[in-house]
All heavy atoms as an XYZ file, in Angstrom:
743
protein
N      10.828     67.596     15.200
C      10.690     66.163     14.897
C      11.760     65.692     13.971
O      12.319     64.602     14.164
C       9.259     65.993     14.321
C       8.912     64.592     14.130
S       8.642     63.816     15.731
C       7.708     62.472     15.304
N      12.027     66.459     12.917
C      13.033     66.071     11.949
C      14.414     66.015     12.619
O      15.226     65.151     12.283
C      13.136     67.080     10.827
C      12.227     66.774      9.700
C      12.498     67.753      8.599
N      11.920     67.249      7.367
C      12.003     67.820      6.247
N      12.637     68.976      6.123
N      11.450     67.330      5.166
N      14.672     66.982     13.459
C      15.960     67.020     14.127
C      16.192     65.764     14.981
O      17.303     65.300     15.093
C      16.091     68.280     14.947
C      16.189     69.484     14.075
C      16.367     70.715     14.890
N      16.303     71.880     14.004
C      16.539     73.068     14.383
N      16.886     73.346     15.642
N      16.505     74.068     13.551
N      15.156     65.312     15.610
C      15.272     64.077     16.453
C      15.619     62.863     15.595
O      16.390     62.034     15.984
C      13.948     63.835     17.240
C      13.713     64.850     18.305
S      15.020     64.802     19.547
C      14.403     63.525     20.583
N      14.963     62.783     14.396
C      15.255     61.695     13.495
C      16.727     61.713     13.099
O      17.423     60.690     13.170
C      14.370     61.808     12.216
C      14.793     60.851     11.149
C      14.520     59.511     11.234
C      15.545     61.298     10.032
C      14.919     58.606     10.251
C      15.952     60.410      9.076
C      15.645     59.078      9.172
N      17.234     62.881     12.674
C      18.638     62.972     12.246
C      19.582     62.754     13.394
O      20.666     62.167     13.261
C      18.899     64.290     11.546
C      18.251     64.322     10.173
C      17.207     65.085      9.782
C      18.570     63.470      9.088
N      16.867     64.819      8.472
C      17.672     63.815      8.046
C      19.492     62.448      8.854
C      17.683     63.180      6.773
C      19.513     61.837      7.601
C      18.683     62.205      6.592
N      19.195     63.193     14.588
C      20.003     62.962     15.784
C      20.123     61.481     16.048
O      21.212     60.967     16.301
C      19.398     63.721     16.957
C      20.208     63.574     18.220
C      21.435     64.201     18.383
C      19.730     62.791     19.271
C      22.173     64.065     19.532
C      20.441     62.666     20.442
C      21.681     63.268     20.570
N      18.985     60.796     15.992
C      18.996     59.313     16.193
C      19.738     58.587     15.130
O      20.481     57.627     15.412
N      19.567     59.037     13.870
C      20.295     58.389     12.795
C      21.813     58.597     12.939
O      22.620     57.712     12.671
C      19.824     58.945     11.443
N      22.193     59.739     13.393
C      23.632     60.051     13.642
C      24.237     59.169     14.697
O      25.325     58.642     14.613
N      23.459     59.012     15.812
C      23.904     58.112     16.934
C      24.059     56.701     16.422
O      25.054     56.037     16.683
C      22.925     58.202     18.105
C      23.075     59.601     18.766
C      23.215     57.112     19.101
C      22.116     59.831     19.887
N      23.051     56.218     15.668
C      23.106     54.815     15.142
C      24.297     54.640     14.225
O      25.037     53.618     14.303
C      21.825     54.459     14.441
N      24.540     55.605     13.344
C      25.692     55.490     12.433
C      27.012     55.545     13.202
O      27.931     54.820     12.909
C      25.604     56.650     11.428
N      27.077     56.380     14.246
C      28.311     56.457     15.027
C      28.586     55.185     15.782
O      29.720     54.744     15.825
N      27.571     54.567     16.316
C      27.698     53.280     16.995
C      28.179     52.187     16.024
O      29.117     51.418     16.278
C      26.407     52.852     17.696
C      26.500     51.404     18.179
C      26.130     53.773     18.868
N      27.548     52.147     14.836
C      27.919     51.134     13.856
C      29.382     51.327     13.373
O      30.165     50.350     13.294
C      26.979     51.204     12.632
N      29.775     52.566     13.125
C      31.149     52.832     12.689
C      32.129     52.531     13.795
O      33.181     51.911     13.544
C      31.290     54.292     12.215
C      30.519     54.520     10.940
C      32.716     54.704     12.072
C      30.393     55.961     10.481
N      31.797     52.857     15.023
C      32.644     52.564     16.133
C      32.865     51.063     16.304
O      34.033     50.635     16.567
C      32.050     53.154     17.407
O      32.791     52.779     18.520
N      31.837     50.272     16.167
C      31.950     48.832     16.298
C      32.813     48.263     15.168
O      33.643     47.388     15.375
C      30.572     48.158     16.306
C      29.856     48.345     17.588
C      28.570     47.558     17.601
N      27.868     47.756     18.876
C      26.721     47.229     19.180
N      26.131     46.435     18.302
N      26.173     47.440     20.346
N      32.594     48.739     13.966
C      33.337     48.259     12.825
C      34.826     48.574     12.967
O      35.699     47.759     12.693
C      32.794     48.883     11.524
C      33.329     48.300     10.279
C      32.906     46.857     10.114
C      33.308     46.328      8.764
N      33.045     44.911      8.634
N      35.112     49.806     13.437
C      36.524     50.177     13.651
C      37.163     49.329     14.772
O      38.343     48.937     14.676
C      36.615     51.665     14.015
C      36.430     52.660     12.854
C      36.367     54.079     13.370
C      37.493     52.464     11.803
N      36.408     49.060     15.811
C      36.919     48.214     16.910
C      37.214     46.795     16.406
O      38.235     46.210     16.770
N      36.314     46.266     15.560
C      36.511     44.923     15.026
C      37.733     44.871     14.129
O      38.575     43.985     14.181
C      35.286     44.503     14.241
C      35.343     43.142     13.625
C      34.066     42.790     12.853
O      33.004     43.301     13.204
O      34.212     42.082     11.828
N      37.895     45.892     13.296
C      39.052     45.969     12.401
C      40.347     46.122     13.187
O      41.359     45.496     12.861
C      38.901     47.156     11.419
O      37.679     47.015     10.710
C      40.034     47.217     10.442
N      40.325     46.910     14.228
C      41.517     47.094     15.074
C      41.871     45.782     15.801
O      43.055     45.421     15.917
C      41.291     48.203     16.114
N      40.847     45.037     16.206
C      41.128     43.743     16.917
C      41.774     42.742     15.909
O      42.668     41.992     16.284
C      39.822     43.135     17.442
C      40.073     41.893     18.282
C      38.791     41.165     18.636
N      38.044     40.707     17.461
C      38.362     39.659     16.751
N      39.412     38.946     16.986
N      37.581     39.293     15.732
N      41.298     42.733     14.676
C      41.856     41.829     13.662
C      43.331     42.178     13.331
O      44.092     41.361     12.892
C      41.021     41.854     12.378
C      39.726     41.154     12.486
C      38.971     41.226     11.203
C      37.617     40.528     11.269
N      36.881     40.598      9.994
N      43.704     43.423     13.533
C      45.060     43.878     13.204
C      46.060     43.505     14.319
O      47.261     43.587     14.110
C      45.079     45.381     12.971
N      45.546     43.102     15.487
C      46.467     42.716     16.538
C      47.044     41.328     16.276
O      46.480     40.564     15.487
C      45.696     42.668     17.914
O      44.700     41.652     17.852
C      45.098     43.989     18.257
N      48.137     40.977     16.923
C      48.713     39.631     16.686
C      47.713     38.505     17.035
O      47.664     37.513     16.365
C      49.929     39.588     17.618
C      50.311     41.048     17.778
C      49.036     41.801     17.722
N      46.933     38.669     18.110
C      45.944     37.668     18.476
C      44.896     37.530     17.388
O      44.525     36.399     16.988
C      45.289     38.021     19.820
O      46.295     38.204     20.798
C      44.306     36.959     20.212
N      44.413     38.658     16.891
C      43.401     38.578     15.843
C      43.934     37.963     14.545
O      43.258     37.178     13.865
N      45.174     38.292     14.218
C      45.798     37.704     13.015
C      45.949     36.208     13.189
O      45.736     35.439     12.276
C      47.131     38.353     12.734
N      46.323     35.791     14.397
C      46.509     34.347     14.671
C      45.158     33.619     14.552
O      45.097     32.501     14.046
C      47.094     34.163     16.015
N      44.089     34.261     15.031
C      42.756     33.646     14.928
C      42.347     33.481     13.461
O      41.844     32.464     13.038
C      41.724     34.528     15.630
C      41.797     34.462     17.137
C      40.818     35.420     17.815
O      40.036     36.086     17.104
O      40.865     35.516     19.051
N      42.610     34.499     12.659
C      42.292     34.430     11.256
C      43.128     33.334     10.544
O      42.626     32.589      9.708
C      42.515     35.764     10.555
C      41.454     36.811     10.895
C      41.686     38.107     10.160
O      42.819     38.523      9.952
N      40.598     38.698      9.715
N      44.399     33.268     10.864
C      45.277     32.254     10.279
C      44.813     30.865     10.710
O      44.813     29.948      9.867
C      46.696     32.522     10.668
C      47.740     31.545     10.088
C      47.738     31.633      8.551
C      49.137     31.890     10.627
N      44.470     30.728     11.974
C      43.990     29.412     12.463
C      42.735     29.017     11.729
O      42.574     27.825     11.359
N      41.828     29.936     11.531
C      40.574     29.624     10.806
C      40.861     29.188      9.353
O      40.265     28.246      8.832
N      41.806     29.902      8.729
C      42.129     29.560      7.365
C      42.763     28.197      7.281
O      42.537     27.438      6.352
C      43.064     30.632      6.776
N      43.598     27.882      8.224
C      44.279     26.527      8.277
C      43.283     25.434      8.482
O      43.362     24.358      7.869
C      45.378     26.534      9.331
C      46.545     27.462      9.055
S      47.322     27.145      7.466
C      48.117     25.581      7.783
N      42.312     25.688      9.353
C      41.234     24.638      9.583
C      40.464     24.415      8.287
O      40.130     23.301      8.002
C      40.350     25.067     10.728
C      40.904     24.823     12.100
C      39.894     25.040     13.197
N      39.494     26.476     13.269
C      40.141     27.391     13.958
N      41.252     27.063     14.574
N      39.722     28.615     14.000
N      40.131     25.521      7.595
C      39.381     25.367      6.365
C      40.186     24.632      5.312
O      39.677     23.757      4.599
C      39.024     26.825      5.839
C      38.147     26.800      4.632
C      37.753     28.188      4.227
O      37.655     29.076      5.085
O      37.545     28.379      3.020
N      41.494     24.952      5.213
C      42.319     24.240      4.243
C      42.488     22.756      4.617
O      42.393     21.929      3.717
C      43.737     24.884      4.254
C      44.792     24.240      3.355
C      44.322     24.323      1.879
C      46.114     24.906      3.529
N      42.629     22.437      5.886
C      42.718     21.070      6.321
C      41.455     20.285      5.955
O      41.495     19.144      5.496
C      42.987     20.957      7.795
N      40.302     20.889      6.153
C      39.042     20.271      5.782
C      38.941     20.027      4.292
O      38.475     18.946      3.841
N      39.393     20.979      3.494
C      39.369     20.839      2.027
C      40.319     19.709      1.598
O      39.952     18.896      0.682
C      39.721     22.111      1.332
N      41.476     19.656      2.161
C      42.444     18.625      1.801
C      41.863     17.230      2.218
O      41.988     16.259      1.464
C      43.830     18.852      2.456
C      44.746     17.645      2.363
C      44.451     20.071      1.859
N      41.295     17.153      3.372
C      40.684     15.889      3.815
C      39.603     15.440      2.921
O      39.479     14.243      2.579
N      38.740     16.384      2.459
C      37.643     16.020      1.557
C      38.214     15.556      0.210
O      37.725     14.597     -0.373
C      36.766     17.268      1.366
O      35.752     17.007      0.420
N      39.249     16.262     -0.275
C      39.873     15.855     -1.534
C      40.455     14.435     -1.390
O      40.269     13.606     -2.305
C      40.953     16.875     -1.916
C      41.736     16.440     -3.140
C      41.195     16.514     -4.397
C      43.037     15.958     -2.996
C      41.898     16.159     -5.493
C      43.773     15.553     -4.108
C      43.192     15.687     -5.345
N      41.109     14.155     -0.287
C      41.649     12.823     -0.088
C      40.571     11.776     -0.062
O      40.780     10.689     -0.616
N      39.451     12.071      0.534
C      38.359     11.070      0.581
C      37.811     10.840     -0.829
O      37.521      9.686     -1.204
C      37.243     11.584      1.491
N      37.717     11.883     -1.614
C      37.282     11.707     -3.006
C      38.258     10.889     -3.822
O      37.858     10.033     -4.623
C      37.069     13.086     -3.653
C      35.899     13.848     -3.140
O      35.056     13.246     -2.485
O      35.842     15.103     -3.406
N      39.538     11.149     -3.624
C      40.553     10.378     -4.338
C      40.489      8.917     -3.925
O      40.534      7.957     -4.813
C      41.959     10.942     -4.053
C      43.064     10.008     -4.553
C      42.106     12.302     -4.730
N      40.373      8.621     -2.659
C      40.280      7.220     -2.179
C      39.028      6.541     -2.761
O      39.094      5.387     -3.155
C      40.275      7.145     -0.672
C      41.638      7.406     -0.074
C      41.642      7.147      1.445
N      40.765      8.030      2.193
C      41.107      9.277      2.578
N      42.260      9.788      2.263
N      40.271     10.013      3.269
N      37.915      7.242     -2.813
C      36.677      6.606     -3.330
C      36.871      6.344     -4.875
O      36.469      5.275     -5.338
C      35.503      7.588     -3.167
N      37.523      7.239     -5.571
C      37.770      7.035     -7.008
C      38.715      5.860     -7.221
O      38.548      5.049     -8.146
N      39.743      5.775     -6.341
C      40.661      4.670     -6.467
C      39.950      3.306     -6.224
O      40.232      2.355     -6.949
C      41.818      4.832     -5.480
C      42.803      5.924     -5.857
S      44.046      6.306     -4.595
C      44.506      4.741     -3.919
N      39.087      3.319     -5.281
C      38.379      2.075     -4.973
C      37.476      1.641     -6.126
O      37.465      0.464     -6.485
C      37.523      2.297     -3.695
O      36.748      1.115     -3.442
N      36.773      2.615     -6.735
C      35.957      2.280     -7.866
C      36.778      1.814     -9.054
O      36.418      0.855     -9.713
C      35.172      3.546     -8.324
C      34.031      3.908     -7.404
C      33.286      5.139     -7.876
O      33.355      5.477     -9.048
O      32.624      5.766     -7.039
N      37.904      2.453     -9.290
C      38.770      2.049    -10.401
C      39.365      0.668    -10.141
O      39.483     -0.089    -11.079
C      39.856      3.102    -10.619
C      40.772      2.795    -11.781
C      40.034      2.836    -13.090
N      40.934      2.544    -14.169
C      40.643      1.945    -15.267
N      39.377      1.560    -15.495
N      41.562      1.716    -16.188
N      39.721      0.394     -8.915
C      40.246     -0.918     -8.578
C      39.215     -1.976     -8.858
O      39.509     -3.043     -9.433
C      40.661     -0.925     -7.151
C      41.302     -2.270     -6.710
C      41.684     -2.279     -5.226
O      41.392     -1.288     -4.522
O      42.331     -3.267     -4.823
N      37.934     -1.692     -8.539
C      36.871     -2.651     -8.791
C      36.729     -2.892    -10.318
O      36.565     -3.986    -10.790
C      35.555     -2.159     -8.212
C      34.384     -3.111     -8.449
C      34.595     -4.464     -7.814
O      35.179     -4.587     -6.727
N      34.122     -5.490     -8.440
N      36.790     -1.776    -11.104
C      36.694     -1.907    -12.550
C      37.825     -2.736    -13.110
O      37.612     -3.576    -13.969
C      36.699     -0.529    -13.181
C      35.510      0.308    -12.939
C      35.637      1.726    -13.432
O      36.717      2.072    -14.036
O      34.717      2.554    -13.257
N      39.047     -2.528    -12.585
C      40.190     -3.340    -13.057
C      40.065     -4.800    -12.666
O      40.444     -5.687    -13.491
C      41.512     -2.745    -12.498
C      41.865     -1.355    -13.036
C      43.062     -0.801    -12.307
C      42.149     -1.434    -14.535
N      39.502     -5.103    -11.503
C      39.261     -6.504    -11.136
C      38.261     -7.162    -12.117
O      38.473     -8.280    -12.513
C      38.717     -6.581     -9.708
C      39.772     -6.496     -8.645
N      40.726     -7.448     -8.454
C      40.015     -5.534     -7.721
C      41.522     -7.102     -7.460
N      41.085     -5.909     -6.999
N      37.232     -6.400    -12.487
C      36.246     -6.925    -13.467
C      36.913     -7.218    -14.796
O      36.675     -8.234    -15.408
C      35.080     -5.925    -13.603
C      34.232     -5.840    -12.349
C      33.197     -4.718    -12.459
O      33.118     -4.078    -13.510
O      32.475     -4.512    -11.453
N      37.760     -6.312    -15.248
C      38.457     -6.486    -16.518
C      39.393     -7.707    -16.438
O      39.452     -8.514    -17.365
C      39.251     -5.201    -16.900
C      40.195     -5.503    -18.088
C      38.314     -4.085    -17.234
N      40.097     -7.856    -15.342
C      40.986     -8.977    -15.146
C      40.223    -10.293    -15.145
O      40.682    -11.301    -15.710
C      41.806     -8.793    -13.884
N      39.048    -10.295    -14.477
C      38.269    -11.519    -14.487
C      37.811    -11.886    -15.873
O      37.780    -13.081    -16.237
C      37.063    -11.334    -13.542
C      37.398    -11.334    -12.092
C      36.186    -11.072    -11.218
O      35.113    -10.703    -11.777
O      36.288    -11.167     -9.975
N      37.391    -10.879    -16.654
C      36.955    -11.153    -18.037
C      38.132    -11.737    -18.861
O      37.946    -12.633    -19.613
C      36.451     -9.879    -18.701
C      35.018     -9.584    -18.364
C      34.498     -8.460    -19.213
N      33.800     -7.562    -18.309
C      33.964     -6.278    -18.211
N      34.705     -5.648    -19.049
N      33.257     -5.587    -17.350
N      39.301    -11.137    -18.746
C      40.473    -11.590    -19.531
C      40.924    -13.013    -19.076
O      41.458    -13.725    -19.863
C      41.576    -10.570    -19.361
N      40.677    -13.257    -17.819
C      41.087    -14.591    -17.261
C      40.179    -15.696    -17.751
O      40.563    -16.849    -17.662
C      41.040    -14.432    -15.724
C      41.897    -15.434    -15.011
O      42.765    -16.001    -15.686
O      41.746    -15.584    -13.827
N      39.004    -15.394    -18.221
C      38.083    -16.413    -18.680
C      37.161    -16.872    -17.572
O      36.238    -17.626    -17.821
N      37.387    -16.466    -16.345
C      36.534    -16.886    -15.252
C      35.323    -16.030    -15.079
O      34.454    -16.237    -14.261
C      37.342    -16.891    -13.937
O      37.712    -15.573    -13.650
N      35.223    -14.998    -15.960
C      34.091    -14.069    -15.875
C      32.935    -14.733    -16.644
O      33.098    -15.232    -17.748
C      34.472    -12.737    -16.525
C      33.422    -11.686    -16.333
C      33.318    -11.013    -15.118
C      32.552    -11.375    -17.336
C      32.379    -10.026    -14.952
C      31.575    -10.430    -17.197
C      31.500     -9.724    -15.975
O      30.554     -8.783    -15.793
N      31.718    -14.702    -16.111
C      30.588    -15.274    -16.817
C      30.148    -14.336    -17.904
O      30.134    -13.131    -17.766
C      29.459    -15.538    -15.830
C      29.010    -14.367    -15.031
C      27.860    -14.783    -14.103
N      27.557    -13.926    -13.027
C      27.309    -12.631    -13.080
N      27.384    -11.998    -14.148
N      26.967    -11.948    -12.009
N      29.796    -14.914    -19.028
C      29.492    -14.113    -20.245
C      28.140    -13.389    -20.141
O      27.972    -12.373    -20.769
C      29.485    -15.057    -21.457
N      27.239    -13.911    -19.346
C      25.945    -13.226    -19.253
C      26.066    -11.967    -18.389
O      26.837    -11.953    -17.422
C      24.878    -14.138    -18.596
O      25.334    -14.508    -17.297
C      24.694    -15.391    -19.431
N      25.380    -10.939    -18.775
C      25.364     -9.686    -18.018
C      26.518     -8.769    -18.325
O      26.689     -7.793    -17.639
N      27.291     -9.052    -19.375
C      28.426     -8.232    -19.719
C      27.989     -6.818    -20.037
O      28.640     -5.825    -19.658
C      29.174     -8.842    -20.889
O      29.510    -10.140    -20.562
C      30.450     -8.049    -21.182
N      26.919     -6.648    -20.777
C      26.430     -5.308    -21.124
C      26.016     -4.532    -19.896
O      26.260     -3.342    -19.798
C      25.254     -5.395    -22.081
C      25.633     -5.938    -23.449
O      26.844     -5.760    -23.820
O      24.786     -6.484    -24.149
N      25.373     -5.209    -18.920
C      24.998     -4.523    -17.685
C      26.231     -4.071    -16.897
O      26.243     -2.972    -16.372
C      24.155     -5.460    -16.797
C      22.755     -5.692    -17.365
O      22.313     -4.811    -18.119
O      22.114     -6.685    -16.958
N      27.254     -4.907    -16.835
C      28.456     -4.524    -16.142
C      29.144     -3.357    -16.801
O      29.636     -2.466    -16.118
C      29.410     -5.715    -16.037
C      28.855     -6.848    -15.175
O      28.026     -6.514    -14.253
O      29.216     -8.016    -15.363
N      29.213     -3.385    -18.110
C      29.822     -2.250    -18.844
C      29.037     -0.972    -18.628
O      29.653      0.113    -18.454
C      29.922     -2.551    -20.341
N      27.720     -1.094    -18.602
C      26.892      0.117    -18.378
C      27.127      0.686    -17.005
O      27.266      1.834    -16.783
C      25.415     -0.238    -18.553
C      24.467      0.911    -18.298
C      22.983      0.511    -18.361
N      22.673     -0.666    -17.593
C      22.478     -0.699    -16.262
N      22.613      0.392    -15.565
N      22.186     -1.802    -15.604
N      27.194     -0.226    -15.984
C      27.464      0.220    -14.632
C      28.824      0.901    -14.506
O      28.986      1.889    -13.811
C      27.356     -0.945    -13.654
C      25.947     -1.234    -13.222
C      25.932     -2.268    -12.213
N      26.384     -3.495    -12.874
C      25.902     -4.706    -12.642
N      25.068     -4.927    -11.730
N      26.317     -5.739    -13.329
N      29.805      0.372    -15.186
C      31.189      0.958    -15.142
C      31.131      2.378    -15.784
O      31.724      3.309    -15.257
C      32.172      0.073    -15.873
N      30.379      2.492    -16.909
C      30.283      3.830    -17.525
C      29.545      4.790    -16.617
O      29.988      5.955    -16.527
C      29.522      3.708    -18.874
C      30.349      3.197    -20.002
C      29.650      3.387    -21.338
N      28.316      2.857    -21.417
C      28.043      1.576    -21.737
N      29.013      0.717    -21.992
N      26.790      1.131    -21.789
N      28.517      4.345    -15.938
C      27.807      5.191    -15.002
C      28.690      5.644    -13.839
O      28.649      6.806    -13.404
C      26.555      4.474    -14.467
C      25.454      4.375    -15.493
C      24.309      3.486    -14.981
O      24.406      2.893    -13.848
O      23.308      3.343    -15.714
N      29.556      4.690    -13.314
C      30.441      5.110    -12.244
C      31.440      6.172    -12.712
O      31.706      7.106    -12.000
C      31.183      3.874    -11.748
C      30.385      2.982    -10.796
C      31.280      1.988    -10.073
N      31.995      1.122    -10.995
C      31.638     -0.077    -11.408
N      30.536     -0.617    -10.920
N      32.384     -0.792    -12.205
N      31.973      5.964    -13.923
C      32.943      6.951    -14.454
C      32.257      8.270    -14.656
O      32.841      9.325    -14.402
C      33.551      6.405    -15.749
C      34.616      5.371    -15.515
C      35.368      5.100    -16.780
N      34.556      4.575    -17.893
C      34.261      3.306    -18.088
N      34.750      2.384    -17.285
N      33.521      2.952    -19.122
N      31.014      8.267    -15.139
C      30.268      9.528    -15.343
C      30.011     10.222    -14.037
O      30.150     11.450    -13.900
C      28.962      9.259    -16.075
N      29.665      9.469    -12.945
C      29.438     10.104    -11.637
C      30.721     10.708    -11.115
O      30.737     11.754    -10.558
C      28.928      9.055    -10.659
C      27.420      8.843    -10.705
C      26.989      8.054     -9.450
N      27.697      6.858     -9.185
C      27.456      5.637     -9.656
N      26.409      5.479    -10.456
N      28.147      4.589     -9.346
N      31.834      9.992    -11.337
C      33.127     10.506    -10.864
C      33.504     11.773    -11.590
O      34.067     12.700    -11.043
C      34.208      9.463    -11.131
C      34.857      8.980     -9.889
C      36.079      8.132    -10.082
N      36.450      7.742    -11.411
C      36.243      6.509    -11.897
N      35.742      5.579    -11.154
N      36.659      6.203    -13.125
N      33.128     11.857    -12.902
C      33.466     13.059    -13.678
C      32.465     14.193    -13.445
O      32.644     15.279    -13.903
C      33.450     12.679    -15.166
N      31.388     13.927    -12.662
C      30.449     14.962    -12.331
C      29.366     15.198    -13.380
O      28.746     16.221    -13.418
N      29.155     14.219    -14.217
C      28.128     14.394    -15.262
C      26.826     13.822    -14.818
O      26.614     13.113    -13.938
C      28.549     13.652    -16.544
C      29.749     14.319    -17.161
C      30.103     13.617    -18.434
N      31.510     13.277    -18.326
C      32.095     12.287    -18.919
N      31.433     11.525    -19.772
N      33.363     12.062    -18.822
């Protein structure tokens, strides 16, 4: 009974090792290396795109803040609600900073 267990365990280990070696050998081929490089490039492109979207959103928020400041300096800004607007601007900056 024990010998059957060890025999089965040996077969299972052999199959697992064989598959792992086959996978490693496939990755070492030019096709496998190209697949890995392609996947890495797709991941990098996604990260760059996400970063660009974050930058554009931050620029838009900052542009809005600058418009509000310009309106206040111009005198055309209504005096009521100034504290609320300042609080909202601080909250936007805090969200952008990840706080």
